[in-house]
MOPAC internal coordinates of N, CA, C and O (Angstrom, degrees):
PM7 1SCF
backbone

  N    0.0000 0     0.00 0     0.00 0    0    0    0
  C    1.4517 1     0.00 0     0.00 0    1    0    0
  C    1.5254 1   109.13 1     0.00 0    2    1    0
  O    1.2310 1   120.37 1   -24.47 1    3    2    1
  N    1.2955 1   116.90 1   155.53 1    3    2    1
  C    1.4564 1   120.86 1  -178.05 1    5    3    2
  C    1.5233 1   110.14 1   -78.68 1    6    5    3
  O    1.2310 1   121.61 1   -42.73 1    7    6    5
  N    1.3031 1   114.53 1   137.27 1    7    6    5
  C    1.4631 1   120.60 1  -179.84 1    9    7    6
  C    1.5311 1   109.71 1   -88.10 1   10    9    7
  O    1.2310 1   119.91 1   -43.21 1   11   10    9
  N    1.3267 1   117.77 1   136.79 1   11   10    9
  C    1.4694 1   118.79 1   175.92 1   13   11   10
  C    1.5339 1   110.21 1   -69.09 1   14   13   11
  O    1.2310 1   120.86 1   -35.13 1   15   14   13
  N    1.3047 1   115.96 1   144.87 1   15   14   13
  C    1.4662 1   120.49 1   177.73 1   17   15   14
  C    1.5212 1   109.36 1   -81.56 1   18   17   15
  O    1.2310 1   121.04 1     1.71 1   19   18   17
  N    1.3190 1   115.61 1  -178.29 1   19   18   17
  C    1.4650 1   121.40 1  -178.00 1   21   19   18
  C    1.5222 1   112.16 1   -63.06 1   22   21   19
  O    1.2310 1   119.57 1   144.95 1   23   22   21
  N    1.3312 1   118.43 1   -35.05 1   23   22   21
  C    1.4597 1   121.01 1  -176.56 1   25   23   22
  C    1.5333 1   112.37 1   -88.16 1   26   25   23
  O    1.2310 1   119.55 1  -171.15 1   27   26   25
  N    1.3364 1   118.46 1     8.85 1   27   26   25
  C    1.4540 1   121.57 1   177.46 1   29   27   26
  C    1.5183 1   114.21 1    88.63 1   30   29   27
  O    1.2310 1   120.02 1   177.31 1   31   30   29
  N    1.3174 1   117.57 1    -2.69 1   31   30   29
  C    1.4539 1   121.56 1   179.69 1   33   31   30
  C    1.5222 1   109.28 1   -91.16 1   34   33   31
  O    1.2310 1   121.06 1   -27.29 1   35   34   33
  N    1.3193 1   115.57 1   152.71 1   35   34   33
  C    1.4565 1   120.66 1   177.59 1   37   35   34
  C    1.5189 1   107.79 1  -100.17 1   38   37   35
  O    1.2310 1   120.62 1   -45.68 1   39   38   37
  N    1.3225 1   116.42 1   134.32 1   39   38   37
  C    1.4600 1   120.94 1   179.94 1   41   39   38
  C    1.5231 1   108.67 1   -83.13 1   42   41   39
  O    1.2310 1   120.35 1   -75.71 1   43   42   41
  N    1.3343 1   116.93 1   104.29 1   43   42   41
  C    1.4556 1   122.21 1   179.22 1   45   43   42
  C    1.5187 1   109.79 1   -91.01 1   46   45   43
  O    1.2310 1   120.33 1   -32.30 1   47   46   45
  N    1.3296 1   116.97 1   147.70 1   47   46   45
  C    1.4675 1   118.91 1   176.50 1   49   47   46
  C    1.5274 1   110.52 1   -64.44 1   50   49   47
  O    1.2310 1   120.96 1   -25.24 1   51   50   49
  N    1.3104 1   115.77 1   154.76 1   51   50   49
  C    1.4580 1   121.87 1  -178.50 1   53   51   50
  C    1.5301 1   109.00 1   -86.87 1   54   53   51
  O    1.2310 1   120.69 1   -72.09 1   55   54   53
  N    1.3387 1   116.29 1   107.91 1   55   54   53
  C    1.4617 1   121.32 1  -178.28 1   57   55   54
  C    1.5274 1   112.41 1   -95.98 1   58   57   55
  O    1.2310 1   119.70 1   179.88 1   59   58   57
  N    1.3112 1   118.18 1    -0.12 1   59   58   57
  C    1.4601 1   120.35 1  -176.61 1   61   59   58
  C    1.5214 1   112.72 1   -68.81 1   62   61   59
  O    1.2310 1   119.85 1   153.03 1   63   62   61
  N    1.3109 1   117.89 1   -26.97 1   63   62   61
  C    1.4600 1   120.77 1  -175.55 1   65   63   62
  C    1.5248 1   112.35 1   -99.82 1   66   65   63
  O    1.2310 1   120.08 1  -171.42 1   67   66   65
  N    1.3117 1   117.46 1     8.58 1   67   66   65
  C    1.4651 1   121.37 1   179.71 1   69   67   66
  C    1.5231 1   108.23 1   -97.55 1   70   69   67
  O    1.2310 1   120.76 1   -46.79 1   71   70   69
  N    1.3229 1   116.16 1   133.21 1   71   70   69
  C    1.4663 1   121.41 1  -179.92 1   73   71   70
  C    1.5307 1   109.67 1   -76.67 1   74   73   71
  O    1.2310 1   120.97 1   -39.99 1   75   74   73
  N    1.3231 1   115.76 1   140.01 1   75   74   73
  C    1.4635 1   120.45 1   175.07 1   77   75   74
  C    1.5189 1   109.54 1   -75.36 1   78   77   75
  O    1.2310 1   121.33 1   -28.13 1   79   78   77
  N    1.3016 1   115.06 1   151.87 1   79   78   77
  C    1.4603 1   120.67 1   177.42 1   81   79   78
  C    1.5278 1   108.54 1   -72.82 1   82   81   79
  O    1.2310 1   120.51 1   -43.38 1   83   82   81
  N    1.3134 1   116.63 1   136.62 1   83   82   81
  C    1.4643 1   120.21 1  -179.11 1   85   83   82
  C    1.5224 1   109.91 1   -99.64 1   86   85   83
  O    1.2310 1   121.26 1   -42.22 1   87   86   85
  N    1.3079 1   115.20 1   137.78 1   87   86   85
  C    1.4595 1   122.47 1   179.64 1   89   87   86
  C    1.5241 1   108.78 1  -121.42 1   90   89   87
  O    1.2310 1   119.97 1   -29.08 1   91   90   89
  N    1.3378 1   117.67 1   150.92 1   91   90   89
  C    1.4654 1   118.73 1   176.43 1   93   91   90
  C    1.5318 1   109.84 1   -68.43 1   94   93   91
  O    1.2310 1   119.94 1   -26.66 1   95   94   93
  N    1.3291 1   117.72 1   153.34 1   95   94   93
  C    1.4701 1   119.50 1  -179.37 1   97   95   94
  C    1.5309 1   111.01 1   -68.17 1   98   97   95
  O    1.2310 1   121.36 1   -23.07 1   99   98   97
  N    1.3191 1   115.01 1   156.93 1   99   98   97
  C    1.4624 1   120.78 1   177.82 1  101   99   98
  C    1.5258 1   109.83 1   -67.06 1  102  101   99
  O    1.2310 1   119.97 1   -34.53 1  103  102  101
  N    1.3312 1   117.67 1   145.47 1  103  102  101
  C    1.4710 1   118.95 1   176.50 1  105  103  102
  C    1.5277 1   109.62 1   -71.98 1  106  105  103
  O    1.2310 1   120.03 1   -27.07 1  107  106  105
  N    1.3313 1   117.55 1   152.93 1  107  106  105
  C    1.4656 1   119.41 1   179.53 1  109  107  106
  C    1.5269 1   110.14 1   -66.99 1  110  109  107
  O    1.2310 1   120.08 1   -29.06 1  111  110  109
  N    1.3249 1   117.46 1   150.94 1  111  110  109
  C    1.4680 1   119.84 1   179.98 1  113  111  110
  C    1.5267 1   111.11 1   -68.59 1  114  113  111
  O    1.2310 1   121.12 1   -27.96 1  115  114  113
  N    1.3205 1   115.46 1   152.04 1  115  114  113
  C    1.4662 1   120.39 1   178.11 1  117  115  114
  C    1.5193 1   108.62 1   -70.34 1  118  117  115
  O    1.2310 1   120.55 1   -43.98 1  119  118  117
  N    1.3209 1   116.55 1   136.02 1  119  118  117
  C    1.4594 1   120.05 1   179.99 1  121  119  118
  C    1.5201 1   109.43 1  -122.60 1  122  121  119
  O    1.2310 1   119.81 1   -20.66 1  123  122  121
  N    1.3470 1   117.98 1   159.34 1  123  122  121
  C    1.4594 1   120.69 1  -179.41 1  125  123  122
  C    1.5259 1   113.43 1   -66.04 1  126  125  123
  O    1.2310 1   119.30 1   159.61 1  127  126  125
  N    1.3403 1   118.93 1   -20.39 1  127  126  125
  C    1.4564 1   120.94 1  -178.65 1  129  127  126
  C    1.5180 1   112.50 1   -73.80 1  130  129  127
  O    1.2310 1   119.76 1   159.56 1  131  130  129
  N    1.3064 1   118.07 1   -20.44 1  131  130  129
  C    1.4667 1   120.28 1  -176.32 1  133  131  130
  C    1.5196 1   110.55 1   -70.64 1  134  133  131
  O    1.2310 1   121.14 1   -36.72 1  135  134  133
  N    1.3171 1   115.43 1   143.28 1  135  134  133
  C    1.4658 1   122.45 1   179.73 1  137  135  134
  C    1.5213 1   109.05 1  -106.07 1  138  137  135
  O    1.2310 1   120.55 1   -22.66 1  139  138  137
  N    1.3123 1   116.55 1   157.34 1  139  138  137
  C    1.4608 1   123.65 1   173.28 1  141  139  138
  C    1.5237 1   113.28 1    58.48 1  142  141  139
  O    1.2310 1   119.67 1  -154.57 1  143  142  141
  N    1.2935 1   118.24 1    25.43 1  143  142  141
  C    1.4552 1   121.00 1   175.40 1  145  143  142
  C    1.5086 1   114.74 1    70.73 1  146  145  143
  O    1.2310 1   119.38 1  -153.98 1  147  146  145
  N    1.3285 1   118.79 1    26.02 1  147  146  145
  C    1.4595 1   120.79 1   178.54 1  149  147  146
  C    1.5205 1   109.25 1   -65.45 1  150  149  147
  O    1.2310 1   120.63 1   -51.06 1  151  150  149
  N    1.2952 1   116.40 1   128.94 1  151  150  149
  C    1.4506 1   120.44 1   175.94 1  153  151  150
  C    1.5116 1   114.38 1    76.42 1  154  153  151
  O    1.2310 1   119.93 1   170.84 1  155  154  153
  N    1.3006 1   117.74 1    -9.16 1  155  154  153
  C    1.4602 1   119.97 1   179.40 1  157  155  154
  C    1.5201 1   109.13 1   -89.66 1  158  157  155
  O    1.2310 1   121.06 1   -23.64 1  159  158  157
  N    1.2991 1   115.59 1   156.36 1  159  158  157
  C    1.4545 1   119.68 1   177.59 1  161  159  158
  C    1.5224 1   108.75 1   -73.67 1  162  161  159
  O    1.2310 1   119.53 1   -30.01 1  163  162  161
  N    1.3338 1   118.50 1   149.99 1  163  162  161
  C    1.4594 1   120.64 1  -173.81 1  165  163  162
  C    1.5206 1   114.98 1   -65.63 1  166  165  163
  O    1.2310 1   119.04 1   153.35 1  167  166  165
  N    1.3197 1   119.43 1   -26.65 1  167  166  165
  C    1.4599 1   119.90 1  -176.91 1  169  167  166
  C    1.5243 1   113.08 1   -94.96 1  170  169  167
  O    1.2310 1   119.53 1  -171.91 1  171  170  169
  N    1.3119 1   118.50 1     8.09 1  171  170  169
  C    1.4592 1   121.56 1  -177.40 1  173  171  170
  C    1.5144 1   111.97 1   -88.64 1  174  173  171
  O    1.2310 1   119.37 1   -60.67 1  175  174  173
  N    1.3161 1   118.81 1   119.33 1  175  174  173
  C    1.4428 1   125.42 1   167.41 1  177  175  174
  C    1.5069 1   118.12 1    54.57 1  178  177  175
  O    1.2310 1   118.27 1  -172.67 1  179  178  177
  N    1.2930 1   120.91 1     7.33 1  179  178  177
  C    1.4583 1   119.61 1   179.32 1  181  179  178
  C    1.5184 1   109.00 1   -93.35 1  182  181  179
  O    1.2310 1   120.31 1   -47.59 1  183  182  181
  N    1.3232 1   117.02 1   132.41 1  183  182  181
  C    1.4558 1   120.95 1   179.63 1  185  183  182
  C    1.5169 1   111.73 1    88.84 1  186  185  183
  O    1.2310 1   121.52 1    10.79 1  187  186  185
  N    1.3223 1   114.70 1  -169.21 1  187  186  185
  C    1.4604 1   120.76 1  -178.14 1  189  187  186
  C    1.5290 1   109.92 1   -78.19 1  190  189  187
  O    1.2310 1   120.39 1   -30.06 1  191  190  189
  N    1.3215 1   116.86 1   149.94 1  191  190  189
  C    1.4657 1   118.83 1   177.85 1  193  191  190
  C    1.5269 1   110.76 1   -67.16 1  194  193  191
  O    1.2310 1   121.13 1   -30.76 1  195  194  193
  N    1.3041 1   115.45 1   149.24 1  195  194  193
  C    1.4593 1   120.90 1  -179.82 1  197  195  194
  C    1.5271 1   108.26 1   -78.03 1  198  197  195
  O    1.2310 1   119.88 1   -55.84 1  199  198  197
  N    1.3425 1   117.83 1   124.16 1  199  198  197
  C    1.4702 1   118.95 1  -179.66 1  201  199  198
  C    1.5280 1   110.79 1   -69.44 1  202  201  199
  O    1.2310 1   121.35 1   -42.24 1  203  202  201
  N    1.3144 1   115.03 1   137.76 1  203  202  201
  C    1.4575 1   121.01 1   179.00 1  205  203  202
  C    1.5211 1   107.54 1  -103.17 1  206  205  203
  O    1.2310 1   119.99 1   -56.71 1  207  206  205
  N    1.3269 1   117.62 1   123.29 1  207  206  205
  C    1.4668 1   118.77 1  -179.97 1  209  207  206
  C    1.5309 1   110.39 1   -68.46 1  210  209  207
  O    1.2310 1   120.12 1   -35.45 1  211  210  209
  N    1.3292 1   117.38 1   144.55 1  211  210  209
  C    1.4650 1   119.46 1  -179.89 1  213  211  210
  C    1.5232 1   110.46 1   -67.73 1  214  213  211
  O    1.2310 1   121.17 1   -28.45 1  215  214  213
  N    1.3165 1   115.37 1   151.55 1  215  214  213
  C    1.4599 1   120.02 1   178.20 1  217  215  214
  C    1.5141 1   109.97 1   -70.82 1  218  217  215
  O    1.2310 1   121.68 1   -38.64 1  219  218  217
  N    1.2908 1   114.39 1   141.36 1  219  218  217
  C    1.4593 1   118.89 1   177.56 1  221  219  218
  C    1.5182 1   108.71 1   -87.87 1  222  221  219
  O    1.2310 1   121.41 1   -48.72 1  223  222  221
  N    1.3075 1   114.90 1   131.28 1  223  222  221
  C    1.4528 1   119.61 1   178.62 1  225  223  222
  C    1.5148 1   109.36 1  -112.42 1  226  225  223
  O    1.2310 1   121.53 1   -33.76 1  227  226  225
  N    1.3112 1   114.67 1   146.24 1  227  226  225
  C    1.4554 1   120.51 1   178.25 1  229  227  226
  C    1.5199 1   107.15 1   -94.43 1  230  229  227
  O    1.2310 1   120.93 1   -58.71 1  231  230  229
  N    1.3142 1   115.82 1   121.29 1  231  230  229
  C    1.4565 1   119.98 1   179.37 1  233  231  230
  C    1.5180 1   108.58 1   -96.75 1  234  233  231
  O    1.2310 1   121.13 1   -56.57 1  235  234  233
  N    1.2971 1   115.45 1   123.43 1  235  234  233
  C    1.4561 1   121.41 1   179.02 1  237  235  234
  C    1.5224 1   108.49 1  -109.84 1  238  237  235
  O    1.2310 1   121.23 1   -40.79 1  239  238  237
  N    1.2884 1   115.26 1   139.21 1  239  238  237
  C    1.4600 1   119.15 1   177.46 1  241  239  238
  C    1.5209 1   108.95 1   -74.53 1  242  241  239
  O    1.2310 1   120.89 1   -57.24 1  243  242  241
  N    1.3098 1   115.90 1   122.76 1  243  242  241
  C    1.4560 1   121.66 1   177.89 1  245  243  242
  C    1.5221 1   107.22 1  -101.27 1  246  245  243
  O    1.2310 1   120.16 1   -56.65 1  247  246  245
  N    1.3303 1   117.30 1   123.35 1  247  246  245
  C    1.4633 1   118.63 1  -179.42 1  249  247  246
  C    1.5247 1   110.66 1   -65.03 1  250  249  247
  O    1.2310 1   121.27 1   -40.43 1  251  250  249
  N    1.3116 1   115.17 1   139.57 1  251  250  249
  C    1.4593 1   120.65 1   179.42 1  253  251  250
  C    1.5263 1   108.05 1   -93.33 1  254  253  251
  O    1.2310 1   120.95 1   -60.12 1  255  254  253
  N    1.3127 1   115.79 1   119.88 1  255  254  253
  C    1.4611 1   120.84 1  -179.29 1  257  255  254
  C    1.5243 1   109.16 1  -105.85 1  258  257  255
  O    1.2310 1   120.81 1  -105.76 1  259  258  257
  N    1.3022 1   116.06 1    74.24 1  259  258  257
  C    1.4527 1   118.41 1   175.34 1  261  259  258
  C    1.5300 1   109.03 1  -104.47 1  262  261  259
  O    1.2310 1   120.99 1   -11.82 1  263  262  261
  N    1.3079 1   115.72 1   168.18 1  263  262  261
  C    1.4621 1   121.17 1  -173.77 1  265  263  262
  C    1.5191 1   111.54 1   -61.60 1  266  265  263
  O    1.2310 1   119.73 1   137.13 1  267  266  265
  N    1.3103 1   118.13 1   -42.87 1  267  266  265
  C    1.4603 1   121.21 1  -176.06 1  269  267  266
  C    1.5228 1   111.37 1   -64.26 1  270  269  267
  O    1.2310 1   120.07 1   140.08 1  271  270  269
  N    1.3010 1   117.46 1   -39.92 1  271  270  269
  C    1.4664 1   120.29 1   179.61 1  273  271  270
  C    1.5225 1   111.13 1   -68.01 1  274  273  271
  O    1.2310 1   120.31 1   141.25 1  275  274  273
  N    1.3280 1   117.02 1   -38.75 1  275  274  273
  C    1.4617 1   118.85 1  -177.67 1  277  275  274
  C    1.5221 1   112.76 1   -70.43 1  278  277  275
  O    1.2310 1   119.95 1   143.89 1  279  278  277
  N    1.3176 1   117.69 1   -36.11 1  279  278  277
  C    1.4673 1   118.35 1  -176.94 1  281  279  278
  C    1.5193 1   112.37 1   -91.44 1  282  281  279
  O    1.2310 1   119.99 1   177.34 1  283  282  281
  N    1.3398 1   117.63 1    -2.66 1  283  282  281
  C    1.4623 1   119.21 1   177.35 1  285  283  282
  C    1.5281 1   109.75 1   -71.44 1  286  285  283
  O    1.2310 1   120.97 1   -10.91 1  287  286  285
  N    1.3285 1   115.75 1   169.09 1  287  286  285
  C    1.4657 1   120.64 1  -178.57 1  289  287  286
  C    1.5261 1   110.83 1   -61.03 1  290  289  287
  O    1.2310 1   120.60 1   137.97 1  291  290  289
  N    1.3179 1   116.47 1   -42.03 1  291  290  289
  C    1.4612 1   120.40 1   179.73 1  293  291  290
  C    1.5287 1   110.79 1   -68.04 1  294  293  291
  O    1.2310 1   120.15 1   142.36 1  295  294  293
  N    1.3133 1   117.31 1   -37.64 1  295  294  293
  C    1.4631 1   121.14 1   178.21 1  297  295  294
  C    1.5101 1   112.15 1   -64.55 1  298  297  295
  O    1.2310 1   120.36 1   141.43 1  299  298  297
  N    1.3184 1   116.92 1   -38.57 1  299  298  297
  C    1.4592 1   120.33 1   178.08 1  301  299  298
  C    1.5215 1   110.89 1   -62.74 1  302  301  299
  O    1.2310 1   120.19 1   140.37 1  303  302  301
  N    1.3122 1   117.25 1   -39.63 1  303  302  301
  C    1.4649 1   120.52 1  -178.52 1  305  303  302
  C    1.5258 1   111.06 1   -70.66 1  306  305  303
  O    1.2310 1   120.69 1   146.88 1  307  306  305
  N    1.3023 1   116.28 1   -33.12 1  307  306  305
  C    1.4607 1   119.56 1  -177.18 1  309  307  306
  C    1.5218 1   111.86 1   -79.91 1  310  309  307
  O    1.2310 1   120.29 1   130.98 1  311  310  309
  N    1.3103 1   117.05 1   -49.02 1  311  310  309
  C    1.4572 1   120.90 1  -174.91 1  313  311  310
  C    1.5190 1   111.52 1   -82.11 1  314  313  311
  O    1.2310 1   120.21 1   145.82 1  315  314  313
  N    1.2943 1   117.21 1   -34.18 1  315  314  313
  C    1.4652 1   120.95 1  -176.08 1  317  315  314
  C    1.5141 1   114.63 1   -54.39 1  318  317  315
  O    1.2310 1   118.87 1   124.40 1  319  318  317
  N    1.3312 1   119.75 1   -55.60 1  319  318  317
  C    1.4619 1   120.08 1  -178.64 1  321  319  318
  C    1.5272 1   113.43 1   -65.36 1  322  321  319
  O    1.2310 1   120.13 1   151.53 1  323  322  321
  N    1.3234 1   117.35 1   -28.47 1  323  322  321
  C    1.4587 1   118.88 1  -179.55 1  325  323  322
  C    1.5228 1   111.79 1   -65.08 1  326  325  323
  O    1.2310 1   120.57 1   140.72 1  327  326  325
  N    1.3094 1   116.52 1   -39.28 1  327  326  325
  C    1.4579 1   120.58 1  -176.39 1  329  327  326
  C    1.5202 1   112.59 1  -111.11 1  330  329  327
  O    1.2310 1   120.24 1  -179.15 1  331  330  329
  N    1.2968 1   117.14 1     0.85 1  331  330  329
  C    1.4733 1   124.32 1  -178.40 1  333  331  330
  C    1.5289 1   112.24 1    46.48 1  334  333  331
  O    1.2310 1   120.97 1  -128.13 1  335  334  333
  N    1.3210 1   115.76 1    51.87 1  335  334  333
  C    1.4464 1   120.26 1   176.24 1  337  335  334
  C    1.5152 1   108.79 1   -84.65 1  338  337  335
  O    1.2310 1   121.79 1   -44.00 1  339  338  337
  N    1.2806 1   114.18 1   136.00 1  339  338  337
  C    1.4535 1   120.37 1  -175.09 1  341  339  338
  C    1.5282 1   112.00 1   -84.88 1  342  341  339
  O    1.2310 1   120.72 1   144.62 1  343  342  341
  N    1.2928 1   116.22 1   -35.38 1  343  342  341
  C    1.4660 1   117.22 1  -169.67 1  345  343  342
  C    1.5236 1   112.45 1  -112.86 1  346  345  343
  O    1.2310 1   121.96 1   -21.72 1  347  346  345
  N    1.2946 1   113.85 1   158.28 1  347  346  345
  C    1.4572 1   122.55 1   175.66 1  349  347  346
  C    1.5226 1   109.90 1   -69.58 1  350  349  347
  O    1.2310 1   120.05 1   152.12 1  351  350  349
  N    1.3179 1   117.50 1   -27.88 1  351  350  349
  C    1.4643 1   121.28 1  -177.63 1  353  351  350
  C    1.5302 1   111.66 1   -66.40 1  354  353  351
  O    1.2310 1   120.20 1   146.64 1  355  354  353
  N    1.3170 1   117.22 1   -33.36 1  355  354  353
  C    1.4645 1   119.66 1   179.41 1  357  355  354
  C    1.5266 1   110.25 1   -64.13 1  358  357  355
  O    1.2310 1   120.30 1   140.36 1  359  358  357
  N    1.3299 1   117.03 1   -39.64 1  359  358  357
  C    1.4611 1   120.32 1   177.75 1  361  359  358
  C    1.5231 1   111.36 1   -67.82 1  362  361  359
  O    1.2310 1   120.35 1   142.15 1  363  362  361
  N    1.3099 1   116.94 1   -37.85 1  363  362  361
  C    1.4655 1   119.80 1   178.12 1  365  363  362
  C    1.5305 1   110.78 1   -64.90 1  366  365  363
  O    1.2310 1   120.69 1   139.36 1  367  366  365
  N    1.3307 1   116.28 1   -40.64 1  367  366  365
  C    1.4679 1   119.60 1   178.84 1  369  367  366
  C    1.5328 1   109.83 1   -64.31 1  370  369  367
  O    1.2310 1   120.78 1   136.77 1  371  370  369
  N    1.3304 1   116.11 1   -43.23 1  371  370  369
  C    1.4597 1   119.89 1   178.56 1  373  371  370
  C    1.5232 1   111.07 1   -61.52 1  374  373  371
  O    1.2310 1   120.20 1   138.18 1  375  374  373
  N    1.3074 1   117.22 1   -41.82 1  375  374  373
  C    1.4622 1   120.15 1  -179.77 1  377  375  374
  C    1.5231 1   111.04 1   -65.95 1  378  377  375
  O    1.2310 1   119.74 1   143.93 1  379  378  377
  N    1.3232 1   118.10 1   -36.07 1  379  378  377
  C    1.4630 1   120.77 1   177.35 1  381  379  378
  C    1.5280 1   111.19 1   -67.11 1  382  381  379
  O    1.2310 1   120.75 1   142.68 1  383  382  381
  N    1.3212 1   116.17 1   -37.32 1  383  382  381
  C    1.4662 1   119.69 1   178.21 1  385  383  382
  C    1.5252 1   110.16 1   -65.00 1  386  385  383
  O    1.2310 1   120.60 1   137.14 1  387  386  385
  N    1.3217 1   116.46 1   -42.86 1  387  386  385
  C    1.4631 1   120.15 1  -179.83 1  389  387  386
  C    1.5203 1   110.79 1   -64.99 1  390  389  387
  O    1.2310 1   120.37 1   138.34 1  391  390  389
  N    1.3183 1   116.90 1   -41.66 1  391  390  389
  C    1.4622 1   120.47 1   178.80 1  393  391  390
  C    1.5211 1   110.13 1   -63.32 1  394  393  391
  O    1.2310 1   119.86 1   139.57 1  395  394  393
  N    1.3247 1   117.87 1   -40.43 1  395  394  393
  C    1.4617 1   120.05 1  -179.21 1  397  395  394
  C    1.5308 1   111.21 1   -69.34 1  398  397  395
  O    1.2310 1   119.86 1   150.21 1  399  398  397
  N    1.3352 1   117.86 1   -29.79 1  399  398  397
  C    1.4641 1   120.24 1   177.71 1  401  399  398
  C    1.5244 1   111.67 1   -72.75 1  402  401  399
  O    1.2310 1   120.32 1   150.24 1  403  402  401
  N    1.3245 1   116.99 1   -29.76 1  403  402  401
  C    1.4594 1   120.87 1   179.84 1  405  403  402
  C    1.5201 1   112.27 1   -68.65 1  406  405  403
  O    1.2310 1   119.75 1   155.83 1  407  406  405
  N    1.2919 1   118.09 1   -24.17 1  407  406  405
  C    1.4741 1   121.14 1  -176.23 1  409  407  406
  C    1.4623 1   112.14 1   -83.44 1  410  409  407
  O    1.2310 1   120.10 1   180.00 1  411  410  409

């Protein structure tokens, strides 16, 4: 690291006499007027487009909670033990609530 001098200034190297590195100029951008792909990159727009495969989606079965399913015999067996409801009326009330939420 550079050491500070007595007057608090840092002695930096003299870059005024150093030549800058020279680089070749940038190529001109490709334009629609050019023919035969002059100036264009080789993989740009030449030939048929590359087909993109469709995304695969995972389909999950979503249970349908409608009134008829809940009050059916199978619905009573499935929902009943989960919530330990004693009466058929509780399932009917639940099914009515679900139907009203769907609207």
